[in-house]
N, C-alpha and C positions, 0 to 999 in steps of 0.2 A: 504495500499500501503505500510506502516510499516511493513509488515508482511512477511519476504523473504518468507515463504514458500507460500503466495500469488504470489508471483512474480513470483516463480520457477515454480508454477502450469500454470500461463499464458504463461511463455516461451515456456511449454513442448505442451499447447496446445491440452492436451489430451481429446478429446470430450466422451471419454466412462469414465473420471473420476466425479463423480458425485459432489465432492466438486468445480470442476472446473467451471462444467457449474454452478451451484450455484453462484460459484464466478462473473462468467459473467454476469449473469441476475444481481447482485445486482448492477455490475458496472457500467452495461448497463443504469439502471434507473436513477444511479447517473450520467452519460454523459448526458443522455436526459434532465436531471434536468438542467444540468450546460449551456447546448447548451439555453435551453428554457428562463433560466434568462438572457441570454446576447440576443436572440429575442427579448424579450417583450420591453428591452431598446431601440432594433435599429427598433422598430416602427415607432417610429414617425421621426428617421433620413429618411428611405425609403419613408416618405411618403412628406419629405420636400428637396428630392435630385433629382435632375437632372436626367432623364432615367433611375430610380430605383424605385421597387415596391415592394407590400408586396410577393408576389410570385417569384420574381427575383430580391434579394437586394445583387448585386456583386455574383451572381451565387447561392444564397442559398435562399429556400422558408422559410419565417419565420413564414409563418401561419401552415406549415408542421413540422417544429421543434416544435413550441409552442403545437402541438395536438399530439404531441410523449411523452411528459411529462406526467406521469401520475402519478405522485406523489403531482403535484404542487396543491395547495388548493386554492391559489386565481390568480386573473388576474387583472392588475393593467396598466391601459390605461390614465395616469392621464396628459399626456403631448403634446393633440393632439389639445390644441386650435388655433385656426385661422387661420388654416391649408385650403387652396385653395385644397389639393387633396384628403382632406377628404370629401367622397359625401358618397350617401345611401348603395352603393356595399359596400364600406369599413367598416361600420357600421354592414353592415350584415356579413361580413366575421370575424369579431372581436368578435361579440356574437356568430359564429358559432364557434367558438374554445371553449365555453364553454362545457366542459365535466362534466359528471356525479360527479365526486370527486371534481370538484369548488365550494367551499363555500361562497368564496367574489370575485363580479365584479364589477370594476372602468372602467368607462367612462368619459373623460373630452374631448368635443367636444366643447365647449365655443366658439362662433363667427366663425363659419364654415359655410361660405356663402352658401356651394352649398348644403348641406344638405335640405332634402323636408320633407313633411309630411310621406311618404314612409320607410323613417329610422326608425319610432316611429311605424306605422301600423303593419310593417310587422316584429317586433322585436318579437323573440321568445325566452323566458327567461324560463331554466329548473325549477322545482317546489323544486330543492335539495338545492337553494341559500339561504344563512343565510343572507346575506351584500350585498346591492347595494345600490353604488353611482353612481346617472348619472347628468352630465351636459350639457343640452343641451340650456342654454341661449345666448341670442343675435344671435341666427340663424331667420333669416328677410323670410326665407320660410318655419317656423314651424309654422301652425296655431293653434287656438283652438281645432278644431275638431281634429287634429291628437293626441292630450294630451286625449280628451276623449275616443280613440281608443285604445291608449297606457296603460289607468288604466284597460281596463279588462285583459290585460297580465301580469299584478302583481303577482310574483310568491306568493302561498300560504304561505309557509313556514318562510318567511322573518322574521330575528328579527331586522332589521337596514335596514330604506328606507330613503335615503337622495337623495332630487331632486332637482335641479336646473332650473327652467322652463321661466325664465326670457325672455320679450320680446325686442326688441331694440328700442331704443331714436332716433323717427323722428327729422328733423331739426327744428320743430315749438314746441318741447319739448313732443309730445305725444307719447305713446308706440304703436309700430307696429311689428307683427300684434296683435291684442287686446286679451288680457284674462278676460275669464268672469268666473262667477259663475260656471257656468257649469264644468269648469275642476277643480276647489275645489269639487266640488259635487261628479264629477266621480271618483276622487281620492278616498272620503270620501267613496263610495261605495265598493271600493275594498282594503281596509286596511285590511291586515293579523290579526288574532285575536293573532297569536304569536309574533306580533311586543312589541318590548322593546324601539326601539329607533327612534323615526319620525323627519324628518328635511327638511324642504321646502322653498326654494326662489324662487317666483315669482310675479306676476304682478296682478294688477286687475283694469280693465276699470273704467274711472271718476265715468262711471253712475252707475255702480254696486253696490248693497246693501251687507250687512254684512252677508247675509243668508250662505255662502260659507263657510265661515271663523266657523261660528257657527255648521253648518253640520259638519263640518271636524272633531270638537271637539266632537261631541256627537259619532263620529264613531271609535275614539281612543279607544282599548279596555283594559280592567283591565288588569292589570301587565305590562303598557307603563311606562318607567322609566323618560323618557329623551323626551321632547317635544320642538322645535325649529320649528319658523315662523319668514319669514324675507318677507314683502310685501311693493311695493312700490305701494301707492292705495290713490288718492284725496279723497275718502269718507270715509277713516278713521274716527272712532269717538269712543269715550271713552267708551259708553253704549255698543257698539258691542264687544270691547275686555272685559269688564268685563263679561258679556254673555257669551263669548266664554271660557273663563278661570271657568266660573261655571259649565260648561259641560266636562272638562277634567277630567281624572279618579283621584280618589284619592292617585292612587299608584306613580304619578310623584314626582321625587324628583331633575329634572332639568329642569327649566322654561326658555329658551331663547326666547325672541319678538325684533321685529323690526319692525316699521313703518314709511316708506317716505311717507308724505303729510296728507292730511286730516286736522282734528283738532287737537288742541292743549289739553294735558290732564288738565283741572285746577284743584285747589286744592281739592273741592269736588268731583270729579271724582277719584282723588289720593286714597282719604280713602277707597271709594268704592273698589276701587281695591286692597286695603293691605287686605278688606275684606274677597276678594274672595280668593285670595292667601292663607289665614290664614287657609282656608277649608281645603287647600290641605294638610293635615297634616304631608305628608312624604315628603314637600318640604323641600329641603337644599338649591338650589341652585337658583337664580333669578336674569335676567339681562332684562333690558326693556330700547329701547333707541328710542326715536319718534320724527319725526321734521314735522313741521305742513308745509302747504302750502305756507306760506310766504305772505299772503295775507293784510298783515299790512304792509306790507313793509320790513318786516325783520322775519328770522325764530325762532319760539319759539319750544325749545329743551328739552325734558328731558332725564336725562340717569343716568338710576339708576343701580347698579353694584352687589347689592346683596340686600337679603332678608331683612337684618338687616335693610339697610339704606332705604327700603322702609317702614315697619314699625317704623321707626323713624321718618321720614316725613313727616306720617301720624299723629302720636302722636303729633308732633309739630305745626299740624294745628286747 
């Protein structure tokens, strides 16, 4: 627009001028992209404003505006947490906007109480996605069964997969709906071979054994560089942790683990943990935070922020 010739061609509006036609095609794409950027940010406002919707936000159809942007590579809806108007239809509409050019899709609907299993069971994600981050945590009506079905629809070409599938805390301190080992094993069976970064935040039932996270580690592809796991699990124990780390691919460079509940990692187990981590020859970054169940009247915590600290602690024991 700084070029006078472009402005002159726009004023002339000569449809027979091929340069003018190309100008308008380019400017139209830019116009669609700018409108879509605004529409993306307006999604959460539309869902939290009385008498407004995605299809009629003060006279504008936000879904159609997003769909017209063919330049966009990413869709990011990370501000929809705890909204009562977010239901299964809204999730279907937002995932339906994903076009073949979209490489990154982010959706955070944590705490949306009107979501049900259908939003995950019916989710269709294109194989062209490279980066997928979904947060369906603290949704009281999403059960373990939905997670099994969702795992079957994970795109096979992903390079990054980040999931938050935590359940809700009941008044008695229990987690509902319960998460079982089967949801970890279903994820394990659907891990793309192209994956470079995997992250999972979830919950595991108190009576569940550790085979779920072990199977998850077994299925991580060679080439994976970053592995993140945060688990609320009263069955946690150091033996399972060490076995899991032993199955991770040697290409791991960044390992970030957090466990809430279960047993405390004693000094002997810490030395075994350090030995397993040393086998990961490419490991550069290591973080581990654990807090036991507090059965002794207090919580025993480990908070290790680097591989160097882990090795130093192990050598000092």
